[in-house]
C-alpha positions in Angstrom: 0.0 0.0 0.0 2.7 2.5 1.0 4.6 2.1 -2.3 1.5 3.5 -4.0 1.3 6.6 -1.7 3.3 8.9 -4.0 1.0 8.1 -6.9 -2.1 8.6 -4.7 -0.7 11.9 -3.6 -0.4 13.0 -7.2 -4.0 11.9 -7.9 -5.0 14.0 -4.8 -3.2 17.1 -6.1 -4.8 16.7 -9.6 -8.2 16.2 -8.0 -7.8 19.3 -5.8 -6.8 21.4 -8.8 -9.7 20.2 -10.9 -12.2 20.7 -8.0 -10.8 24.2 -7.4 -11.1 25.2 -11.1 -14.6 23.8 -11.4 -15.9 25.4 -8.2 -14.3 28.8 -9.0 -15.6 28.9 -12.6 -19.1 27.8 -11.4 -19.1 30.5 -8.7 -18.0 33.2 -11.1 -20.6 32.3 -13.7 -23.3 32.3 -11.0 -22.2 35.6 -9.5 -21.9 37.4 -12.9 -25.3 36.3 -14.0 -27.3 36.5 -10.8 -25.4 39.0 -8.7 -24.4 41.9 -11.0 -23.8 44.2 -8.1 -20.9 42.1 -6.8 -17.6 42.8 -8.3 -15.5 40.1 -9.8 -12.9 40.4 -7.1 -15.4 39.9 -4.3 -16.9 37.0 -6.1 -13.4 35.5 -6.6 -12.6 35.9 -2.9 -15.8 34.3 -1.8 -15.2 31.5 -4.3 -11.7 30.9 -3.0 -12.9 30.7 0.6 -15.7 28.3 -0.3 -13.4 26.2 -2.4 -10.8 26.1 0.4 -13.4 24.9 3.0 -14.6 22.2 0.6 -11.1 21.0 -0.1 -10.2 20.8 3.6 -13.4 18.9 4.3 -12.7 16.5 1.5 -9.0 16.0 2.5 -10.1 15.1 6.0 -12.4 12.4 4.6 -9.5 11.1 2.5 -6.9 10.7 5.2 -7.5 7.6 7.4 -5.6 6.1 10.3 -5.7 2.3 10.4 -5.3 1.2 14.0 -2.9 2.5 16.7 0.3 1.0 18.3 -1.8 0.3 21.4 -4.7 -1.3 19.4 -3.4 -2.4 16.0 -5.8 -3.3 13.3 -5.6 -3.9 9.5 -8.0 -2.9 6.7 -9.2 -3.8 3.3 -9.3 -1.0 0.7 -12.4 -1.2 -1.5 -13.0 0.9 -4.6 -16.6 1.1 -5.7 -17.3 -1.6 -2.9 -14.8 -4.0 -4.6 -11.7 -5.0 -2.6 -8.5 -4.0 -4.3 -5.9 -4.2 -1.5 -5.3 -5.1 2.1 -3.2 -2.8 4.3 -1.7 -2.9 7.8 -1.2 -0.3 10.6 -0.5 3.2 9.5 -1.8 6.5 8.0 -3.4 6.0 4.6 -4.9 8.1 1.9 -8.1 7.1 0.2 -10.0 8.8 -2.6 -13.3 9.5 -0.9 -16.1 8.6 -1.7 -14.9 6.3 -4.4 -12.7 4.3 -2.0 -13.4 3.1 1.6 -11.6 1.1 4.3 -13.0 -1.7 6.4 -10.9 -2.5 9.4 -10.3 -5.9 11.0 -8.8 -6.4 14.5 -5.6 -8.4 14.8 -6.4 -9.9 18.2 -7.7 -13.4 19.0 -11.4 -14.2 19.4 -12.5 -16.9 21.9 -16.0 -18.3 21.5 -17.6 -21.0 23.5 -20.3 -23.4 22.2 -22.4 -26.1 23.8 -24.5 -28.8 22.2 -27.0 -30.2 24.8 -29.3 -32.3 22.6 -29.5 -34.1 19.3 -25.9 -35.4 19.3 -25.4 -39.2 19.4 -22.4 -41.4 19.1 -22.6 -44.3 16.6 -23.1 -47.9 17.4 -20.0 -50.1 17.2 -17.8 -52.6 19.0 -15.0 -52.1 21.5 -11.5 -53.8 21.4 -12.9 -57.0 22.9 -15.7 -57.2 20.3 -18.5 -56.2 22.7 -21.4 -54.2 21.2 -21.5 -50.4 22.0 -24.8 -48.6 22.0 -25.5 -45.2 20.5 -25.6 -42.7 23.3 -26.6 -39.1 23.6 -23.9 -36.7 24.7 -23.4 -33.1 25.8 -20.4 -31.4 24.2 -18.7 -28.1 25.2 -16.1 -26.7 22.8 -14.2 -23.5 22.4 -13.1 -21.9 19.2 -10.0 -19.7 19.0 -9.6 -17.7 15.8 -8.1 -14.5 14.4 -8.3 -12.8 11.0 -5.4 -13.4 8.7 -2.5 -10.9 8.8 -1.7 -9.0 5.6 2.1 -9.6 6.0 2.1 -13.4 6.4 1.6 -16.6 4.3 -0.9 -19.2 5.4 -2.2 -22.7 4.6 -5.5 -22.7 2.9 -7.4 -25.6 1.2 -7.6 -25.6 -2.6 -9.2 -27.9 -5.2 -7.1 -30.9 -6.2 -6.9 -29.7 -9.8 -5.5 -26.3 -8.6 -3.1 -28.1 -6.3 -1.7 -30.2 -9.1 -1.3 -27.1 -11.3 0.6 -25.4 -8.4 3.0 -28.3 -8.2 3.5 -28.4 -11.9 4.3 -24.7 -11.9 6.9 -25.2 -9.2 4.7 -24.0 -6.4 4.7 -25.4 -2.9 2.1 -27.2 -0.8 2.4 -27.7 3.0 3.7 -30.9 4.6 0.3 -32.6 4.5 0.2 -32.4 0.7 -2.6 -34.2 -1.0 -4.6 -36.2 1.5 -8.1 -37.6 1.3 -9.1 -35.2 -1.4 -7.9 -32.2 0.6 -4.8 -30.2 -0.3 -3.3 -27.2 1.5 -1.8 -24.4 -0.6 0.2 -21.4 0.5 -1.7 -18.2 0.2 -0.9 -14.6 1.1 -2.7 -13.2 4.1 -3.8 -10.1 2.2 -5.7 -12.2 -0.4 -7.5 -14.1 2.4 -8.4 -10.9 4.2 -9.9 -9.5 0.9 -11.9 -12.7 0.7 -13.1 -12.1 4.3 -14.2 -8.6 3.3 -16.5 -10.1 0.6 -18.1 -12.8 2.7 -18.2 -11.6 6.4 -21.7 -10.2 7.0 -20.5 -7.7 9.6 -20.2 -4.1 8.6 -17.5 -3.1 11.1 -15.7 -6.0 12.9 -13.9 -3.6 15.3 -17.0 -2.0 16.7 -18.5 -3.1 20.1 -20.7 -6.1 20.0 -19.0 -7.6 16.9 -17.9 -10.7 19.0 -21.5 -11.6 19.7 -22.3 -11.3 16.0 -19.4 -13.5 15.1 -20.4 -16.0 17.7 -23.9 -16.3 16.2 -22.5 -16.3 12.6 -20.2 -19.2 13.2 -22.5 -21.1 15.6 -24.2 -23.3 13.0 -20.9 -24.2 11.4 -19.2 -25.3 14.7 -22.2 -27.4 15.8 -22.5 -28.9 12.4 -18.8 -29.8 12.4 -19.0 -31.4 15.9 -22.1 -33.4 14.8 -20.5 -34.5 11.6 -17.3 -35.8 13.2 -18.4 -37.1 16.6 -21.6 -38.6 15.2 -19.4 -41.0 13.2 -17.5 -42.3 16.3 -18.4 -44.6 19.2 -18.8 -43.1 22.7 -15.4 -44.6 23.7 -13.7 -42.9 20.8 -15.5 -39.6 21.6 -14.2 -39.9 25.2 -10.6 -41.0 24.5 -9.7 -39.4 21.2 -10.2 -35.7 21.8 -7.0 -34.5 20.0 -7.9 -36.4 16.9 -11.5 -35.2 17.0 -10.3 -31.6 17.4 -8.1 -31.9 14.3 -10.9 -33.5 12.2 -13.5 -30.9 13.2 -10.9 -28.1 12.4 -10.2 -29.6 8.9 -13.9 -29.9 8.3 -14.6 -26.3 9.2 -11.8 -25.1 7.0 -12.5 -27.1 3.9 -16.3 -27.7 3.7 -17.9 -25.8 0.8 -20.3 -23.3 2.2 -18.8 -23.4 5.7 -18.5 -19.8 7.0 -14.8 -20.4 8.1 -13.9 -21.6 4.6 -15.9 -19.0 2.8 -14.5 -16.2 4.9 -11.0 -17.2 4.2 -9.9 -18.2 7.7 -6.6 -20.1 7.2 -5.4 -23.2 9.1 -3.0 -21.2 11.3 -5.7 -18.8 12.5 -8.2 -21.4 13.8 -8.0 -23.8 16.8 -10.7 -25.9 18.5 -10.7 -27.3 22.0 -13.1 -29.9 23.3 -13.7 -28.7 26.9 -16.1 -31.5 28.0 -17.8 -34.6 26.6 -20.5 -36.0 28.9 -22.7 -39.0 28.6 -25.7 -40.3 30.7 -24.9 -40.4 34.4 -24.7 -44.2 34.7 -22.2 -44.3 31.9 -20.2 -41.5 33.5 -20.2 -43.3 36.9 -19.0 -46.5 35.3 -16.3 -44.5 33.4 -15.1 -42.9 36.6 -15.2 -46.0 38.8 -11.7 -47.3 37.9 -10.2 -43.8 38.3 -11.9 -43.4 41.7 -10.6 -46.8 42.8 -7.1 -45.9 41.8 -7.3 -42.6 43.7 -8.7 -44.3 46.8 -5.9 -46.9 46.7 -3.3 -44.3 46.2 -4.7 -42.4 49.2 -4.7 -45.5 51.4 -1.1 -46.3 50.5 0.0 -42.8 51.2 -1.8 -42.8 54.6 -0.1 -46.1 55.5 3.3 -44.7 54.5 2.8 -41.6 56.7 1.7 -43.8 59.6 4.7 -46.0 59.3 7.0 -43.0 59.1 5.3 -41.4 62.2 5.7 -44.7 64.2 9.4 -44.9 63.2 10.0 -41.3 64.3 8.3 -42.0 67.7 10.5 -45.1 68.3 13.6 -43.2 67.4 12.6 -40.3 69.7 12.0 -42.7 72.7 15.2 -44.4 72.0 17.2 -41.2 72.1 15.5 -40.0 75.3 16.2 -43.3 77.1 19.9 -43.2 75.9 20.1 -39.7 77.3 19.0 -40.9 80.8 21.4 -43.8 80.7 24.3 -41.6 79.7 23.5 -39.3 82.6 24.0 -42.2 85.0 20.4 -43.4 85.5 20.0 -47.2 85.6 18.3 -48.7 82.6 15.2 -49.7 84.6 14.6 -46.2 85.9 15.5 -44.7 82.5 12.8 -46.9 81.0 10.3 -45.6 83.6 11.3 -42.0 83.0 10.9 -42.4 79.3 7.9 -44.7 79.1 6.0 -43.4 82.1 2.3 -44.3 82.4 0.4 -45.0 79.2 3.4 -44.2 77.0 4.0 -40.7 78.5 7.4 -39.8 80.1 7.3 -39.6 83.9 7.9 -36.3 85.6 10.3 -35.9 88.6 7.2 -35.6 90.9 6.0 -39.0 89.6 9.4 -40.4 90.1 9.5 -39.1 93.7 6.1 -40.7 94.4 7.4 -43.9 92.9 10.4 -43.9 95.3 8.2 -43.3 98.3 5.9 -46.0 97.3 8.8 -48.4 96.9 10.3 -47.4 100.3 7.1 -48.3 102.2 7.1 -51.7 100.5 4.4 -51.2 97.9 6.7 -52.1 95.1 8.7 -55.3 95.2 
């Protein structure tokens, strides 16, 4: 865009000169015919002032700022409502009203979806050959996407015929190549953003409330992709193969004809899907969680036994050290044991030891 700025500035100067000449001549003709009392110099002065104000107004409409360093955006330049270029952050010149800019945020959108009814797993067999029923499920998923950047190259699906032509012409496809009728070519981000301009039914994506509009616009596509992929899997596969399902749903959204993500030019690198939760009827969920709960309870019991054994060992060591201290101080082993052990496992105080000596002296302890 910026390499065309000098040329656009020349167009602006020519347009200003033509506008000035036309306005002045028109004003002079009107003033001479309808205002004979006015002198030509007065008419010329008024004409220059009016022309200046019109040029200033028009120039302000032509100079546009796309985004700011704090809140960067990018834009598509349209001429007669037809996209001709995509531009990034900066000060731009458009020929108003022939040309216009539509801005797109560069940040990431996060949209949450929930399918609570009408989604069923398929019938099938498990690894041991047992029959698996078709079960209803509740699915919660999050979509993370951003609009393509004008200065990058992305992976975007293309027809097989076009992919073969690209290879024959020396072009490149991404690492997945041709697979199951789906090929990924390398496309400039500015081309994809111009495609988005054509197909996204939101007048100003950067205005407030646009996220809710995008959520509603993509809702049917996301739910359709989840039904298409998960409806073709057993409930065990739906529960255990989340990463694979996420990738399959993503490819479906990006390549299905008529899908909003595909039609709007959202590339592979700008879209991610995460399965937050997959739930089945409560009895199935309880059976599913039973082994995990048993493992956790067993781990807790083992940990408790280990702590108890460590505590008992520590207590024995403590008693042993105290007894050794008494013996080292010259106390006989029997008395040291009494001092350490005491009554009911508690060490005896000197008062208790005195009472014990008195009791022994009067013959109560043999």
